[in-house]
C-alpha positions in Angstrom: 16.0 9.2 14.3 16.3 10.1 10.8 13.2 11.7 9.4 14.1 12.0 5.7 16.6 9.0 4.6 18.6 8.9 1.6 16.9 6.4 -1.1 19.1 3.6 -1.9 18.5 1.5 -5.1 17.2 -1.7 -4.3 18.7 -4.5 -5.9 16.5 -7.2 -7.8 17.9 -10.5 -7.9 15.9 -12.2 -9.4 12.3 -12.1 -11.6 9.4 -15.3 -11.5 6.5 -15.0 -14.2 4.1 -14.5 -15.4 1.9 -17.2 -13.7 -0.5 -19.9 -15.8 -1.5 -16.7 -18.4 -1.9 -14.4 -15.7 -1.3 -10.0 -16.5 -1.3 -9.4 -13.1 -0.2 -10.5 -9.6 -1.6 -8.8 -6.5 -0.6 -9.9 -3.1 2.5 -11.8 -2.3 3.6 -14.4 1.1 6.0 -17.0 1.9 5.1 -20.0 3.5 8.5 -21.2 4.7 9.0 -23.0 1.7 6.9 -21.7 -1.3 6.0 -17.9 -2.8 2.1 -17.3 -2.8 1.1 -15.2 -5.7 -2.5 -13.7 -5.8 -3.4 -13.2 -10.1 -7.0 -12.4 -9.3 -8.7 -15.4 -10.4 -6.4 -17.9 -8.6 -3.7 -18.1 -6.0 -0.3 -20.1 -7.3 2.0 -21.2 -5.2 5.7 -21.6 -6.7 9.2 -23.1 -5.6 11.4 -19.5 -5.2 14.4 -22.0 -6.0 13.2 -23.2 -9.4 10.7 -20.9 -10.1 7.9 -23.8 -11.4 4.8 -23.4 -10.2 3.7 -26.2 -7.2 0.2 -25.6 -6.5 -3.3 -23.8 -7.6 -6.0 -22.5 -5.4 -8.8 -21.6 -6.7 -10.0 -18.7 -5.3 -10.3 -14.9 -6.0 -7.4 -12.5 -5.2 -7.3 -8.9 -6.0 -5.1 -7.7 -3.6 -3.1 -8.7 -0.8 -2.4 -12.2 0.5 -1.0 -13.7 4.0 0.1 -17.1 5.8 -0.3 -17.2 9.2 1.7 -20.6 9.5 -1.3 -22.6 8.5 -3.7 -20.8 6.6 -4.0 -18.8 3.6 -5.7 -15.1 4.2 -6.6 -13.1 0.8 -8.0 -10.3 0.6 -10.8 -10.4 -1.9 -13.1 -7.5 -2.7 -14.9 -6.0 0.6 -13.8 -9.3 2.2 -10.6 -11.0 3.5 -10.9 -14.8 3.2 -8.9 -17.4 5.5 -8.4 -20.7 3.2 -6.5 -24.0 3.3 -4.1 -24.0 1.3 -3.8 -27.8 1.2 -7.8 -28.0 -0.2 -8.2 -24.3 -1.8 -11.0 -24.0 0.7 -12.7 -21.0 1.8 -13.0 -21.7 6.0 -13.8 -17.9 7.1 -14.7 -14.4 6.7 -14.0 -11.5 7.9 -14.7 -7.9 6.6 -12.0 -6.3 4.8 -11.0 -2.8 6.2 -11.0 -0.8 3.4 -14.4 -2.0 2.6 -12.8 -2.9 -0.8 -10.1 -0.5 -1.1 -7.6 -2.3 0.9 -4.1 -3.4 -0.6 -1.3 -5.4 1.4 -1.5 -8.1 3.8 0.7 -9.7 6.4 0.5 -11.7 9.1 2.4 -10.8 12.6 1.7 -10.9 16.4 -1.4 -12.6 16.3 -2.8 -10.3 14.3 -3.5 -9.4 10.1 -1.6 -5.8 9.0 -4.0 -4.6 6.3 -2.6 -1.6 4.0 -5.0 0.9 2.3 -4.1 2.0 -0.7 -5.5 6.1 -1.0 -5.6 6.3 2.5 -2.3 5.6 3.4 -2.1 3.4 6.3 -1.8 0.2 7.6 -4.4 -1.1 9.9 -3.3 -3.9 12.2 -6.8 -6.3 12.6 -8.1 -9.1 14.8 -8.1 -12.1 12.7 -11.6 -13.5 13.7 -13.5 -10.2 13.6 -11.8 -7.6 11.2 -12.0 -5.6 14.4 -9.6 -2.5 13.6 -6.7 -2.7 16.8 -4.7 -0.1 16.0 -3.4 1.9 13.0 -0.4 3.4 11.5 0.0 6.6 9.1 2.5 6.7 5.9 2.9 9.7 4.1 2.8 7.9 0.6 0.3 5.5 -1.1 0.8 1.8 0.7 0.9 -1.1 -1.3 2.4 -4.4 0.0 2.9 -4.5 3.9 5.4 -7.0 5.5 7.2 -7.4 8.8 10.7 -8.7 9.5 12.6 -8.9 12.6 10.4 -6.3 14.0 10.7 -3.7 11.1 7.5 -2.7 9.3 8.0 -2.2 5.9 5.8 -1.1 3.0 5.1 -0.8 -0.3 4.3 2.5 -2.6 3.5 3.3 -5.8 2.3 6.5 -7.5 2.5 7.2 -11.2 5.8 4.7 -11.9 7.4 5.6 -9.1 8.0 2.9 -6.8 9.7 2.3 -3.1 10.2 -0.2 -0.3 9.9 2.0 2.9 10.9 0.5 6.5 9.0 3.0 8.5 8.8 3.2 12.7 5.7 1.3 14.1 5.0 3.9 16.5 4.4 7.2 14.0 5.0 6.1 11.0 8.3 8.1 10.5 10.2 7.2 7.7 13.5 4.8 8.3 14.7 3.8 5.2 13.9 3.8 1.6 15.1 1.4 -1.7 14.2 2.8 -4.7 12.8 -0.1 -7.5 14.1 0.4 -11.0 12.1 3.0 -13.5 8.8 1.3 -14.2 8.9 -1.7 -11.8 5.9 -0.9 -9.5 5.6 -3.0 -6.2 1.7 -4.4 -5.5 2.0 -7.2 -3.1 5.5 -7.5 -0.2 6.5 -10.3 1.5 10.0 -11.2 3.6 11.3 -14.7 3.6 11.9 -13.8 7.0 15.7 -13.8 6.1 17.6 -11.4 3.5 15.0 -10.9 0.6 11.6 -9.6 0.2 9.3 -10.8 -2.4 7.2 -7.7 -4.9 4.5 -8.1 -6.7 4.7 -6.6 -9.8 1.5 -5.8 -10.7 0.0 -5.4 -14.5 3.8 -7.1 -15.3 2.5 -10.1 -14.0 5.6 -11.0 -12.0 6.8 -11.0 -8.4 10.7 -9.6 -8.1 12.8 -10.7 -5.6 15.0 -8.2 -3.5 17.8 -8.1 -1.2 16.9 -7.0 2.3 19.7 -4.5 2.9 21.3 -4.3 6.6 18.8 -2.0 8.7 20.9 1.4 9.5 21.2 2.9 12.9 18.7 5.5 14.3 
């Protein structure tokens, strides 16, 4: 298994936004049809084919966003809100493990997975209670988090450098690295379940689609 894989350049295939005058994109998720982006005061959904905004949910979102097949989950300060995307209503809330220092969020295997930025960790938590089920450690700051085809990926963003990293779920070992172009940070991260990642662009107010590379042999 490669412990220090070479860096590949990330292939950015499209940019979306800014949205509704928002100056930031924090969390990003995908519901099978639309991409959701948390912009601070609200969460917007857009059509990735046309780029047009199709839905607005007036709920705060200052970090990761996730979708479980029916509901949105949104980090807002020190809590995670469970939201009905049709009505925009908050159905339940649980404490976020980082108590306000949380970053990425994704749904996989019946759990929420929460990035801890400066703690360089990813927590698997119970979506009903917020209890931590397991913790994976990274060696870089963790922004967005996503699972696709059994692969765990997370974004990093330190100074002006950002990467997408595939890590081993068992021990956090880095298996694959994609470097974003200079100046293009990664806040939220979500896979479309196929060959694209959607990356929140932080203060650019944009979402960038990045091509997912083929897995390297370990």
